[in-house]
C-alpha positions as CSV (number, residue, x, y, z in Angstrom):
1,X,49.9,38.2,14.7
2,X,46.2,38.8,15.8
3,X,46.0,34.8,15.6
4,X,48.0,34.4,18.5
5,X,46.9,37.3,20.4
6,X,43.4,35.9,20.7
7,X,45.2,32.4,21.5
8,X,47.1,34.0,24.1
9,X,44.2,35.8,25.5
10,X,41.8,33.2,25.3
11,X,44.3,30.5,27.1
12,X,45.4,33.3,30.0
13,X,42.0,35.2,30.8
14,X,38.6,33.6,32.8
15,X,37.0,34.8,29.5
16,X,32.2,34.1,30.7
17,X,30.9,31.4,28.8
18,X,27.5,31.8,27.4
19,X,25.2,29.7,25.4
20,X,23.3,32.0,23.8
21,X,23.5,35.5,22.2
22,X,23.8,38.8,24.5
23,X,22.1,42.1,22.8
24,X,25.0,43.9,21.6
25,X,26.7,46.9,24.3
26,X,26.6,50.5,23.5
27,X,29.9,52.1,23.4
28,X,31.3,55.9,22.7
29,X,30.8,57.0,19.1
30,X,27.0,54.8,18.5
31,X,25.0,56.7,17.0
32,X,21.0,55.9,18.8
33,X,17.8,57.1,18.4
34,X,15.5,57.5,21.5
35,X,11.7,57.5,20.9
36,X,9.0,58.5,23.2
37,X,5.3,57.8,22.3
38,X,3.4,61.0,21.2
39,X,5.9,62.8,23.1
40,X,8.5,64.5,20.0
41,X,10.3,66.9,21.9
42,X,12.0,63.9,24.2
43,X,12.6,61.5,20.7
44,X,15.3,62.5,18.8
45,X,19.1,61.2,17.3
46,X,22.4,61.4,20.1
47,X,26.2,60.2,19.3
48,X,27.5,58.7,22.4
49,X,30.7,60.8,23.3
50,X,33.6,59.2,24.5
51,X,32.6,59.5,28.2
52,X,30.3,57.1,27.4
53,X,27.6,60.0,27.8
54,X,24.6,61.7,25.7
55,X,23.3,65.1,26.2
56,X,19.3,64.3,27.2
57,X,16.9,67.2,26.6
58,X,15.1,68.2,30.0
59,X,17.4,65.1,32.2
60,X,20.8,66.1,31.2
61,X,23.5,64.0,31.5
62,X,23.3,60.3,31.1
63,X,24.8,57.1,31.2
64,X,24.9,54.5,28.3
65,X,27.8,53.2,27.3
66,X,28.2,49.3,28.6
67,X,24.1,49.4,28.5
68,X,22.0,47.3,25.9
69,X,19.3,48.8,24.7
70,X,17.0,47.2,26.7
71,X,18.6,48.5,30.2
72,X,18.8,51.9,28.8
73,X,14.8,51.5,28.1
74,X,14.8,50.5,31.7
75,X,16.5,53.8,32.6
76,X,14.8,56.5,30.3
77,X,11.3,55.4,30.9
78,X,12.5,56.1,35.4
79,X,14.0,59.4,34.3
80,X,11.0,60.3,32.2
81,X,8.5,59.1,34.5
82,X,8.7,62.4,36.4
83,X,7.5,64.1,33.4
84,X,5.6,61.8,31.3
85,X,2.4,59.7,32.7
86,X,3.7,56.4,32.0
87,X,6.1,56.7,29.3
88,X,6.7,54.3,26.3
89,X,10.3,54.3,25.0
90,X,12.1,52.7,22.4
91,X,15.6,52.9,21.9
92,X,17.5,52.0,18.5
93,X,21.0,51.8,16.9
94,X,20.9,54.0,14.3
95,X,25.5,53.6,12.9
96,X,27.5,51.3,14.7
97,X,31.3,53.1,15.4
98,X,33.1,49.5,15.7
99,X,32.2,48.4,11.8
100,X,34.1,45.9,11.5
101,X,34.8,42.1,12.7
102,X,37.5,39.8,13.1
103,X,38.1,36.3,11.8
104,X,41.0,34.0,13.3
105,X,41.5,30.3,13.2
106,X,41.0,27.8,10.7
107,X,39.3,29.4,8.0
108,X,40.0,30.1,5.0
109,X,40.8,33.7,4.6
110,X,41.1,35.0,8.3
111,X,41.7,38.7,9.2
112,X,38.9,41.8,9.5
113,X,35.9,42.1,7.9
114,X,34.0,45.1,7.3
115,X,30.3,45.1,8.2
116,X,27.4,47.4,7.7
117,X,24.9,45.3,10.1
118,X,25.0,42.7,12.4
119,X,25.6,39.3,10.5
120,X,24.7,35.8,11.8
121,X,27.3,33.5,12.2
122,X,26.4,31.6,9.2
123,X,27.3,34.3,6.9
124,X,30.8,35.0,8.3
125,X,31.6,31.8,7.8
126,X,31.1,32.5,4.4
127,X,32.1,36.3,4.8
128,X,35.8,34.1,4.9
129,X,35.4,31.7,1.9
130,X,34.7,28.6,4.5
131,X,36.2,26.5,7.2
132,X,39.5,24.7,6.2
133,X,37.8,21.2,8.6
134,X,34.2,21.3,8.1
135,X,34.4,18.8,10.7
136,X,35.2,21.2,13.6
137,X,33.3,20.8,16.7
138,X,33.5,24.0,18.0
139,X,33.3,27.7,17.3
140,X,33.4,31.1,19.4
141,X,32.4,34.1,19.3
142,X,34.4,36.5,21.2
143,X,32.2,39.6,22.2
144,X,34.3,43.4,22.1
145,X,33.6,42.9,26.4
146,X,35.3,39.8,26.4
147,X,32.5,37.5,26.7
148,X,32.3,34.4,24.6
149,X,30.0,32.8,23.4
150,X,30.5,28.5,22.5
151,X,28.4,26.9,19.8
152,X,28.4,23.7,18.7
153,X,28.5,23.4,15.2
154,X,26.4,20.0,14.9
155,X,23.7,22.5,15.6
156,X,25.0,24.9,12.2
157,X,24.9,21.8,10.0
158,X,22.4,19.7,11.5
159,X,19.4,18.9,9.8
160,X,16.9,21.2,11.8
161,X,16.5,24.7,9.7
162,X,18.9,26.5,11.6
163,X,18.0,30.3,13.9
164,X,19.8,32.7,12.2
165,X,19.3,35.4,14.9
166,X,20.5,32.4,17.1
167,X,24.3,33.9,16.8
168,X,24.8,37.2,15.9
169,X,28.4,38.5,15.3
170,X,28.3,42.7,15.8
171,X,30.5,44.8,15.2
172,X,34.0,44.9,16.9
173,X,33.1,40.9,17.7
174,X,36.0,38.2,16.8
175,X,34.9,34.9,15.4
176,X,37.3,32.4,16.1
177,X,37.6,28.8,14.7
178,X,40.0,26.5,16.5
179,X,42.0,23.7,14.7
180,X,40.8,20.6,14.2
181,X,43.4,17.4,15.8
182,X,43.5,15.3,12.6
183,X,44.4,12.1,13.3
184,X,48.0,11.4,10.6
185,X,46.7,8.0,9.1
186,X,49.0,7.8,6.2
187,X,51.5,8.7,8.5
188,X,50.8,5.6,10.7
189,X,50.4,3.4,7.8
190,X,54.1,4.0,7.0
191,X,55.0,3.5,10.9
192,X,53.3,0.3,11.1
193,X,54.8,-1.1,8.0
194,X,58.3,-0.2,8.6
195,X,57.7,-1.6,12.1
196,X,56.1,-5.5,10.2
197,X,59.1,-5.4,7.8
198,X,61.9,-5.0,10.5
199,X,59.8,-7.9,12.5
200,X,60.0,-10.2,9.4
201,X,63.2,-9.0,9.3
202,X,64.2,-9.8,12.5
203,X,62.5,-12.9,12.7
204,X,64.5,-14.1,9.8
205,X,67.8,-13.2,11.5
206,X,66.8,-15.6,14.1
207,X,65.4,-18.5,12.4
208,X,69.1,-18.5,10.1
209,X,71.3,-17.8,13.0
210,X,69.3,-21.1,15.1
C-alpha cells in the first residue's frame, strides 16, 4: 500500500528535484548539541519541542525546526554576538526523532528499516537485499520534506570509486527504485514464429488454389 501511495504522490505533486545531497533538516523530537567555544554557559543539549522550538539560556525561545545545522549555526552566532565577542558556534545532532527509512519499488525486500545514523545509498541497497534489476537507470531519494534527489545508477556501478558521502539517507527519507521496462524477447519470439508459420500457410494455400 505504501508503494502505491508514493507512486501517486510522485506523479501528482511538483516535487523539487536536485542533483546533490542536501543537509538533514531538523525536526521536532530531535536532540541537538550546541557548543560555543570557551563559553560553557551557552553550551548544552536541547530537545526540539513539538512546536519546533528550544529554550536557550539568556536568549530564550528559538525556532529551530525546518533548519539545517549550518543554518542554525549562523542564527546562533548572530544572537550570541550581543553577549560574546566573535562567537564560535557548532551544532551537532545527538539523537534523531525518526529513526527509520523507507524502501519502495523494484527491490528484493521493500519496507521500513531501522537506522541509528544516516547511511549512504549503497548500504541502503544492500540492506534491502539489492535491486531486482541491476540495469535500472535511476534511483530516487525522497526527503521527508518532499525534496527529490535523482541518482544515475551508472555513477554507482561505474569504475570510479564511489563517493559514500554524496548520497546519504537520513531518518524519515525514502529510497524509491522505479520498475525498469524489460523487452519480453521470449514473447516476441513466439509471436514472430506464429506470424512466420501463418505466412507459410497463406503462401501454400495460395499456390494450391492457383
